[in-house]
C-alpha positions as CSV (number, residue, x, y, z in Angstrom):
1,M,-0.3,15.5,-3.0
2,S,-3.1,13.1,-3.3
3,E,-5.4,12.4,-6.3
4,A,-8.2,13.9,-4.3
5,D,-6.2,17.2,-4.0
6,I,-5.7,17.2,-7.8
7,T,-9.3,16.5,-8.7
8,D,-11.1,18.5,-6.0
9,L,-9.1,21.8,-5.7
10,P,-9.0,24.6,-8.3
11,T,-5.8,25.1,-10.1
12,D,-4.9,28.5,-8.5
13,L,-5.3,27.1,-5.0
14,I,-3.0,24.2,-5.9
15,Q,-0.5,26.7,-7.2
16,E,-0.6,28.6,-4.0
17,K,-0.2,25.5,-2.0
18,I,3.0,24.7,-4.0
19,L,4.4,28.2,-3.6
20,A,3.7,28.2,0.1
21,H,5.4,24.8,0.7
22,P,8.4,25.2,3.0
23,R,10.6,23.1,0.6
24,F,9.7,25.2,-2.4
25,P,13.1,27.0,-2.5
26,A,14.8,23.6,-2.4
27,A,12.5,22.4,-5.2
28,R,13.3,25.4,-7.4
29,A,17.1,24.9,-6.8
30,A,16.8,21.2,-7.7
31,M,15.1,22.0,-11.0
32,L,17.7,24.6,-11.8
33,E,20.5,22.1,-11.2
34,A,18.8,19.4,-13.2
35,M,18.3,21.7,-16.2
36,L,21.8,23.0,-16.1
37,A,23.1,19.4,-15.9
38,L,21.3,18.6,-19.1
39,Y,22.0,21.8,-21.2
40,E,24.9,23.8,-19.8
41,H,27.9,23.5,-22.1
42,H,25.8,21.7,-24.7
43,P,25.1,24.5,-27.2
44,F,23.9,22.0,-29.8
45,L,21.0,20.8,-27.6
46,N,20.2,24.4,-26.7
47,R,19.9,25.5,-30.3
48,L,18.0,22.3,-31.3
49,L,15.5,22.0,-28.4
50,L,15.2,24.9,-26.0
51,Q,13.6,27.8,-27.9
52,V,10.0,27.3,-26.9
53,G,8.6,26.5,-30.4
54,R,11.2,23.7,-30.8
55,N,10.7,22.4,-27.3
56,V,7.0,22.3,-27.6
57,M,7.2,20.5,-31.0
58,F,9.6,17.9,-29.5
59,V,7.0,17.1,-26.7
60,V,4.1,17.2,-29.1
61,I,5.8,14.6,-31.4
62,M,6.3,12.3,-28.4
63,C,2.7,12.8,-27.4
64,L,1.3,12.1,-30.8
65,H,3.4,9.0,-31.2
66,A,2.1,7.7,-27.9
67,R,-1.4,7.9,-29.4
68,Y,-0.5,6.1,-32.6
69,D,-2.8,3.3,-33.5
70,E,-2.1,1.8,-37.0
71,A,-5.8,0.8,-37.3
72,D,-7.0,4.3,-36.7
73,P,-5.9,6.8,-39.4
74,A,-7.0,9.7,-37.1
75,T,-4.1,8.9,-34.8
76,W,-1.4,8.6,-37.4
77,P,1.5,11.0,-36.3
78,T,2.1,12.5,-39.7
79,L,3.6,15.8,-40.6
80,N,0.1,17.2,-41.3
81,L,-1.2,16.1,-37.8
82,L,1.9,17.7,-36.2
83,K,1.2,21.0,-38.0
84,Q,-2.4,20.9,-36.8
85,S,-1.4,20.2,-33.3
86,M,1.3,23.0,-33.3
87,A,-1.2,25.5,-34.6
88,L,-2.9,25.4,-31.1
89,F,0.3,26.9,-29.5
90,K,0.8,29.6,-32.2
91,L,4.6,29.2,-31.9
92,A,5.6,28.0,-35.4
93,S,4.2,28.3,-38.9
94,P,3.5,25.1,-40.9
95,R,6.7,25.8,-42.9
96,R,8.7,26.2,-39.8
97,V,7.3,23.0,-38.4
98,A,8.4,21.2,-41.5
99,D,11.9,22.7,-41.3
100,L,12.2,21.6,-37.6
101,V,11.1,18.1,-38.4
102,S,13.8,17.9,-41.1
103,R,16.4,19.0,-38.6
104,L,15.3,16.4,-36.1
105,I,15.6,13.8,-38.8
106,K,19.0,14.9,-39.8
107,T,20.3,14.9,-36.2
108,G,19.1,11.4,-35.5
109,Y,16.2,12.2,-33.2
110,L,13.3,11.4,-35.6
111,E,12.5,9.1,-38.5
112,Q,9.7,9.1,-41.1
113,V,8.6,5.5,-41.5
114,S,6.2,4.5,-44.3
115,L,3.1,2.4,-43.5
116,P,3.5,-1.2,-44.8
117,H,0.1,-1.1,-46.6
118,D,0.4,2.5,-47.8
119,R,3.8,3.7,-48.7
120,R,2.5,7.2,-49.3
121,V,1.9,7.7,-45.5
122,R,4.9,8.5,-43.5
123,I,4.8,8.2,-39.7
124,L,6.9,10.5,-37.6
125,T,8.8,8.0,-35.3
126,P,11.0,9.0,-32.4
127,T,14.4,7.2,-32.3
128,E,15.9,5.8,-29.1
129,K,17.9,9.0,-28.9
130,M,14.8,11.1,-28.9
131,I,13.0,8.8,-26.3
132,E,16.0,9.1,-24.0
133,Q,16.1,12.8,-24.3
134,D,12.4,13.0,-23.5
135,Q,13.1,10.9,-20.4
136,D,15.8,13.3,-19.3
137,W,13.3,16.2,-19.9
138,L,10.6,14.5,-17.9
139,V,13.0,13.8,-15.0
140,S,14.2,17.4,-14.9
141,H,10.6,18.7,-14.8
142,Y,9.4,16.2,-12.1
143,I,12.4,16.8,-9.8
144,P,10.8,19.8,-8.0
145,L,7.6,17.7,-7.4
146,Q,9.7,14.9,-6.1
147,V,11.4,17.3,-3.6
148,L,8.1,18.6,-2.4
149,F,6.2,15.4,-2.2
150,P,8.7,12.5,-1.9
151,E,6.0,10.2,-0.4
152,P,4.7,8.5,-2.5
153,G,6.8,10.5,-5.0
154,Y,7.0,10.1,-8.7
155,P,9.1,7.0,-9.0
156,R,8.0,5.8,-12.5
157,I,9.3,9.1,-14.0
158,M,12.4,9.3,-11.8
159,Q,13.3,5.7,-12.7
160,R,12.8,6.4,-16.4
161,D,10.1,3.7,-16.8
162,A,9.7,3.5,-20.6
163,A,6.2,2.0,-20.5
164,F,5.0,4.7,-18.1
165,Q,6.7,7.4,-20.2
166,Q,4.5,6.3,-23.0
167,T,1.4,6.5,-20.9
168,Q,2.3,9.9,-19.5
169,R,2.7,11.2,-23.0
170,L,-0.6,9.7,-24.0
171,V,-2.2,11.6,-21.1
172,A,-0.4,14.8,-22.1
173,A,-1.7,14.5,-25.6
174,S,-5.2,15.1,-24.2
175,H,-4.0,18.3,-22.4
176,F,-2.5,20.4,-25.2
177,P,-4.9,23.2,-24.4
178,L,-3.8,23.2,-20.8
179,A,-0.2,23.6,-21.9
180,A,-1.1,26.5,-24.2
181,Q,-3.0,28.1,-21.3
182,I,0.0,27.9,-19.0
183,M,2.1,29.7,-21.6
184,G,-0.6,32.3,-22.0
185,R,-0.7,32.9,-18.2
186,N,3.0,33.4,-18.0
187,P,4.0,36.1,-20.5
188,T,7.1,37.2,-18.5
189,M,8.6,33.7,-18.9
190,M,7.6,33.5,-22.5
191,Q,9.7,36.5,-23.4
192,F,12.7,34.5,-22.3
193,M,11.5,31.2,-23.8
194,V,10.9,32.6,-27.3
195,R,14.5,33.8,-27.6
196,E,17.5,31.7,-28.5
197,G,19.1,30.4,-25.2
198,G,16.9,32.7,-23.2
199,I,15.4,30.4,-20.7
200,M,18.8,28.8,-19.9
201,M,20.4,32.2,-19.5
202,L,17.7,33.0,-16.9
203,I,18.2,29.6,-15.2
204,K,21.9,30.2,-14.9
205,L,21.4,33.7,-13.5
206,L,19.0,32.3,-10.9
207,Q,21.4,29.6,-10.0
208,L,24.2,32.1,-9.6
209,A,22.0,34.3,-7.4
210,G,21.1,31.3,-5.2
211,S,18.9,32.1,-2.2
212,D,20.3,35.6,-2.0
213,G,18.2,37.1,-4.7
214,D,18.8,40.6,-3.6
215,I,22.6,40.3,-4.1
216,T,24.2,42.0,-7.1
217,R,26.6,39.7,-8.9
218,E,29.3,40.2,-11.5
219,V,28.6,38.2,-14.7
220,S,30.5,37.7,-17.9
221,Y,28.2,38.0,-21.0
222,S,30.7,36.1,-23.0
223,D,30.9,33.3,-20.5
224,I,27.2,32.9,-20.2
225,G,26.7,33.0,-24.0
226,A,29.4,30.4,-24.5
227,R,27.7,28.0,-22.0
228,F,24.5,28.0,-24.1
229,G,25.7,28.6,-27.7
230,V,24.7,32.3,-28.1
231,S,26.7,35.5,-28.6
232,R,27.5,38.0,-25.8
233,T,25.5,40.5,-27.8
234,Q,22.4,38.2,-27.5
235,V,23.0,38.0,-23.7
236,R,23.3,41.7,-23.4
237,K,20.2,42.4,-25.5
238,L,18.1,39.9,-23.5
239,L,19.2,41.4,-20.2
240,Q,18.6,45.0,-21.4
241,L,15.0,43.9,-22.4
242,A,14.6,42.3,-19.0
243,E,15.8,45.5,-17.3
244,K,13.2,47.6,-19.2
245,D,10.5,45.2,-17.7
246,G,11.8,45.6,-14.2
247,L,13.1,42.0,-14.0
248,V,16.8,42.8,-13.5
249,Q,19.0,45.8,-12.5
250,L,22.2,46.2,-14.5
251,T,25.2,48.2,-13.5
252,R,28.6,48.6,-15.0
253,G,31.9,49.3,-13.3
254,R,35.0,47.3,-14.1
255,G,32.6,44.6,-15.3
256,Y,29.0,43.8,-15.7
257,F,26.8,43.4,-12.7
258,V,23.3,41.9,-12.5
259,R,20.7,42.0,-9.7
260,L,17.6,39.9,-10.1
261,T,14.4,41.7,-8.8
262,P,11.6,40.2,-6.8
263,K,9.4,40.6,-9.9
264,L,11.5,38.1,-11.8
265,Y,11.5,35.6,-8.9
266,E,7.7,35.9,-8.6
267,A,7.2,35.3,-12.3
268,F,9.6,32.4,-12.4
269,D,8.2,30.7,-9.3
270,R,4.6,31.1,-10.5
271,F,5.6,29.5,-13.9
272,I,7.2,26.6,-12.1
273,A,4.2,26.1,-9.9
274,D,1.9,26.2,-12.9
275,T,3.9,23.5,-14.7
276,M,4.2,21.4,-11.6
277,V,0.4,21.4,-11.3
278,A,0.1,20.2,-14.9
279,H,2.8,17.5,-14.4
280,D,1.2,16.3,-11.2
281,I,-2.1,16.0,-13.0
282,T,-0.7,14.0,-15.9
283,Y,1.2,11.7,-13.5
284,N,-1.9,10.9,-11.5
285,L,-4.0,10.3,-14.7
286,A,-1.2,8.1,-16.2
287,Q,-1.2,6.0,-13.0
288,R,-4.9,5.5,-13.3
289,A,-4.7,4.6,-16.9
290,A,-1.8,2.2,-16.3
291,S,-3.8,0.4,-13.7
292,S,-7.0,0.2,-15.7
293,R,-7.8,-2.3,-18.4
294,D,-9.5,0.3,-20.6
295,G,-7.4,3.2,-19.5
296,R,-5.6,3.5,-22.8
297,A,-8.8,3.1,-24.8
298,R,-10.4,6.0,-22.9
299,L,-7.4,8.2,-23.4
300,M,-7.3,7.5,-27.1
301,Q,-10.9,8.8,-27.3
302,N,-10.0,12.1,-25.6
303,H,-8.0,14.3,-27.8
304,P,-8.9,18.0,-28.5
305,L,-7.6,18.0,-32.1
306,L,-8.6,14.7,-33.6
307,D,-12.1,14.3,-34.9
308,G,-11.8,10.9,-36.6
309,T,-10.6,12.2,-39.9
310,S,-7.4,11.1,-41.6
311,S,-4.3,13.2,-41.1
312,N,-2.1,11.9,-43.8
């Protein structure tokens, strides 16, 4: 997909182009495998990062830190600025944001570093552990694009280029409203994402179903729960809610059987396509910024939440 495609075509047409691509099923499968490779059998990471409020906050911290300019107080990634940024998504209260920051600090993902000339101001600073986790996250979300469009592809993300990661996150910092709109346009996926372990349970079910989405498969609620650090009761309740919305069909014989409906596949695929559009846009804009002398300066001036006032 060229830059001309990204800039000239409306978003819904780009989404349809992605969904109609003959390799889209392979792209979806690649994303499922990449996400499972990161989070399956890692309940700690699931609980820490994958409920949507925590996941968004993790990304927002990376984006705000990419904008950090010590000479410009408006860009200082403090706890207050993080709270302001998270308010756009309506996913966590200010108190909840503070609690999650504390947890990231305790688990070695984040530090609060005082400014040398003003010890009262503490800058939220990602550790190497957090930067590497963010690289893993980016790779897993760019893999479906790489499958669809291998030439020229997305090599600087796939190769975990740290400098480009910083630029991509700087671009993404200017597109928080777009991210919030994507969530708003995909309420079916959000009902999984707001629940503990919900999105990974869905991804596992999609992987088990494979290309035969109309096949009913036996599943173990206990086994799926153990893979992602939640109880079998949580799995059962989530699937029962999904059944009420026509997303799955549940039957019980000697075990539990689940059939994923076309409605679920359609909702998941449109959500993937939406996020792929956004990631393709940020990659192309990051490439432009990386090749331009004043690219970073222009990006620093374009942020929907910062108005030049101090955030400490």
